[in-house]
C-alpha positions in Angstrom: 59.1 114.5 58.3 58.3 113.7 61.9 56.2 116.5 63.4 57.6 115.8 66.8 61.2 114.6 67.3 62.6 112.8 70.3 66.2 112.8 71.5 67.1 110.5 74.4 70.0 111.4 76.7 71.2 109.9 80.0 68.4 110.5 82.4 66.3 112.9 80.2 64.8 113.4 76.8 64.4 116.4 74.5 61.0 116.6 72.8 61.1 119.0 69.8 58.0 120.3 68.0 59.0 120.1 64.3 56.7 122.1 62.0 59.0 125.1 61.7 57.4 126.3 58.5 54.1 126.6 60.4 55.5 128.0 63.6 55.0 124.5 65.1 51.3 125.0 65.1 49.3 122.1 66.6 48.0 120.2 63.6 46.0 117.0 64.1 49.1 115.0 63.1 51.4 116.9 65.5 49.0 116.4 68.4 48.8 112.7 67.8 52.6 112.4 67.4 53.1 114.5 70.5 50.9 112.1 72.5 52.9 109.1 71.2 56.2 110.7 72.1 55.2 111.5 75.6 53.8 108.0 76.0 57.2 106.7 75.0 58.9 108.9 77.5 56.5 107.8 80.3 57.1 104.1 79.4 60.9 104.5 79.6 62.1 104.4 83.2 65.4 105.8 82.1 63.7 109.1 81.2 63.2 111.1 84.4 63.0 114.6 82.9 61.7 116.0 79.6 62.8 119.2 77.9 60.2 120.6 75.6 61.2 123.0 72.8 60.5 124.0 69.2 62.4 123.8 66.0 62.9 127.1 64.1 61.8 130.6 65.2 58.8 129.5 67.2 58.1 127.4 70.3 54.5 126.9 69.3 51.9 129.2 67.7 48.9 127.2 69.2 46.3 125.4 67.2 46.6 125.3 63.4 43.8 127.8 62.6 44.1 127.1 58.9 43.4 123.5 59.5 40.6 124.2 62.0 39.0 126.7 59.5 39.0 124.1 56.7 37.7 121.3 58.9 34.5 119.6 57.7 33.4 119.0 61.3 30.4 121.1 62.4 31.7 121.5 66.0 35.2 122.9 66.5 35.3 121.3 70.0 35.8 118.0 68.2 39.1 119.3 67.0 40.1 121.5 69.9 40.8 118.5 72.2 43.1 118.5 75.2 45.1 115.4 74.5 48.3 117.4 74.4 47.8 118.8 78.0 46.7 115.3 79.2 49.9 113.7 77.8 52.1 116.3 79.6 50.1 115.8 82.8 50.5 112.0 82.6 54.3 112.1 82.4 55.6 111.3 85.9 58.6 113.7 86.1 59.5 117.4 85.7 59.1 119.1 82.3 61.4 121.9 81.4 60.1 124.3 78.8 62.9 125.7 76.6 61.0 128.6 74.9 63.0 129.4 71.8 60.7 131.9 70.1 57.0 132.7 69.7 54.9 131.1 72.4 51.3 131.9 71.5 47.8 130.9 72.8 47.8 127.1 72.8 51.6 127.2 72.8 51.5 129.5 75.9 49.2 126.9 77.6 51.7 124.2 76.8 54.5 126.3 78.4 52.4 126.9 81.5 52.0 123.1 81.8 55.8 122.8 82.2 57.4 122.8 85.7 60.3 125.1 84.8 60.5 127.6 82.0 63.6 129.0 80.4 63.4 131.5 77.6 65.8 132.6 74.9 66.2 136.3 74.3 64.1 135.8 71.2 61.0 134.5 73.0 57.7 136.3 73.2 54.5 135.2 74.9 50.9 136.1 73.9 47.4 135.0 74.7 45.3 135.6 71.6 42.3 133.4 72.4 40.0 136.4 72.4 41.3 137.6 69.1 40.7 134.4 67.3 37.3 133.8 69.0 38.1 130.9 71.3 38.3 130.3 75.0 41.3 128.6 76.7 40.8 125.0 77.8 44.2 123.9 79.0 44.4 126.0 82.1 45.7 129.4 80.9 42.9 131.5 82.4 43.5 129.9 85.8 47.2 129.4 85.9 48.4 132.8 84.5 46.6 135.0 87.1 48.0 132.9 89.9 51.4 133.3 88.4 51.5 137.0 87.5 48.4 138.5 89.1 44.9 139.3 87.9 45.6 142.7 86.3 48.5 141.5 84.2 46.8 138.4 83.1 43.7 140.3 82.2 45.8 142.7 80.1 47.4 139.8 78.2 44.0 138.1 77.7 42.0 141.1 76.7 44.5 142.7 74.4 46.3 139.8 72.9 49.5 141.9 72.9 52.8 140.0 73.3 55.3 140.4 76.1 58.9 139.8 75.4 61.4 137.6 77.2 62.8 140.1 79.7 59.3 141.2 80.7 58.2 137.6 81.1 61.2 137.2 83.4 60.3 140.3 85.4 56.7 139.1 85.7 57.8 135.7 86.9 56.7 133.6 83.9 60.2 132.3 83.2 63.1 131.5 85.5 65.9 132.5 83.2 66.5 134.4 79.9 69.6 133.3 78.0 71.0 133.9 74.5 69.5 131.6 71.9 72.7 129.6 71.6 72.7 128.9 75.4 69.0 127.8 75.6 69.3 124.0 75.2 72.7 123.8 77.1 71.1 125.6 80.0 68.0 123.3 79.9 70.2 120.2 79.8 72.3 121.4 82.7 69.1 121.9 84.8 67.9 118.4 83.7 71.1 116.8 84.8 70.9 118.5 88.2 67.3 117.2 88.5 68.5 113.7 87.6 71.0 113.8 90.5 68.0 113.8 92.9 66.5 110.7 94.5 63.8 109.5 92.0 61.2 108.6 94.5 61.6 111.8 96.5 61.5 113.9 93.3 58.2 112.4 92.2 56.6 113.0 95.6 58.1 116.5 95.9 56.7 117.4 92.5 53.2 116.3 93.7 53.7 118.1 97.0 54.3 121.4 95.3 51.8 121.1 92.4 48.8 119.9 94.5 49.6 121.9 97.6 49.7 125.1 95.6 46.0 124.9 95.0 45.1 124.3 98.6 44.6 126.9 101.3 47.9 127.5 103.1 46.9 125.9 106.4 45.6 122.8 104.6 48.7 122.6 102.5 51.0 122.9 105.5 49.2 120.0 107.2 49.4 117.9 104.1 53.2 118.6 103.8 53.7 117.6 107.4 51.8 114.4 107.0 53.7 113.5 103.8 57.1 114.2 105.4 56.2 112.0 108.4 54.9 109.2 106.2 58.1 109.3 104.1 60.4 109.5 107.1 58.8 106.4 108.6 60.1 104.4 105.7 63.6 105.9 105.6 66.7 104.3 107.2 69.8 105.8 108.6 72.0 103.7 106.2 70.0 105.0 103.2 70.3 108.7 104.4 74.1 108.3 104.9 74.5 106.7 101.5 72.7 109.6 99.8 74.7 112.2 101.9 78.0 110.7 100.7 76.7 110.7 97.1 75.9 114.5 97.4 79.3 115.2 98.9 81.1 113.3 96.1 79.0 115.1 93.4 80.1 118.4 94.9 83.8 117.4 94.9 83.5 116.2 91.3 81.9 119.5 90.2 84.7 121.5 91.9 87.4 119.4 90.1 85.7 119.7 86.7 87.5 122.0 84.3 
């Protein structure tokens, strides 16, 4: 059985963590398979967006603690690598996290590495690093406070208690909460909308938002202005008009669709 499954669609791919009997915990095999799948997505120019989800009742329960506990390595750091986060960071396109169930610790870190998050009404999020005796290394301690505020992030980190889908929506962790049956269709609809954008602009826009977010506002605004001027200097009136007509036609097609 493949621990990570890949489905290719027009313009996007669906990557599915596939250890449902172990809540899609990140075993050595799964981590290696995950890197291979993301390399395949990055190497395929037809894949512009990735949807990441889990098979079964969990999105991902984090590292396989049973496997870590039975390891014959003296230093757990040799096992707790960051190849999963690196693989996601290397993919040059938006990643949509379709959170279908339990999203815990390392799984939570994977979710926060996505650009857009959608949750099913069965999703729950928890940071149990402190409970299991580990520190986060994929960005959770830095990304979560910036997303939901220091006090809320501290509560999640210090208690390990889960929050459910609706609360995650209210706190700004996820963009949408939908019934389980609508999770992948919603993610695919968003992926298709993204694929309608100009590829080169989308890549630059993603970089503009992600990198600018970590800058002081004044510095970020100056960088945005420079980037816009640099990009506009290479644009032509004919190209802009062609894209404008394409957007108008897409709008007409959507109105006529049943």
